[in-house]
C-alpha angles and dihedrals in degrees: 000000000000090000090051092049091048091051092046090052092046091053090049091052095047092048092048091051094052099044111093125187121212122224127216115303111254128229121291113273129239115284113261124234120287114260126229110283118237127222113263105260126234123212090218146347128228127200128181129200122192130202095023111175129191107216136189135289100030102016091212134118129201113212108193121209087219087077085076098033090252125150116201132205130227090245094053121109121212120211111195125203134186120211098235097180141286136286131199111234120173089347094304123111110230133185119251111217122190120201115226134276096063124174121196133179115233133182087263098045141270118355121188129194109202144160148194130195146203131192088271105043151349122245116210118196142170124228128183143167089240139044110300090211082079092067120110128222089263088066099042115023139075099009121167111216130193123193121191116196111208116195114237095236088063089066093044090053097059101271102170124175140124104276092192088069108073092194091054091049091047089050094047094049096037094240119179123244113259119218114209133199102204132085120256117239114214111230131208 
């Protein structure tokens, strides 16, 4: 019984030590200093180049972000699209954008439009299993190119959409419509 009394007393002492009563809440303190204001973020950035030509001997083009005053980050991802032509849907003419890389069959063999990117630019280039000097103007001249730079944190925060569909990307990122001046060349 003495052990039971000792255990009971010990539990009362422990519970008394751990129970803390809060007093009344005091008045609100003085407002702290204002922090540095950040720049309003964007969920993506879109750039468009017109009259892009793949010329001999390299058949490549560098599209610098600086043309638009844009500074990229190492974590950014660039999605690149070629305007392939137009289509009439429900009486409305709409652009047809194809995401790179694109592979097409020509009379001479396989031609591939491809790209790579850095935080400063996008490099477009052609590759084929035949001599690129055999290409015609329809393959190399007057392309309209859109590059969408997606911040890396967008991907890390669960950004999920079909990147092959430019319009889905534009909607997911809240990209503005771009008006263009030049005519669209219908490709293959």
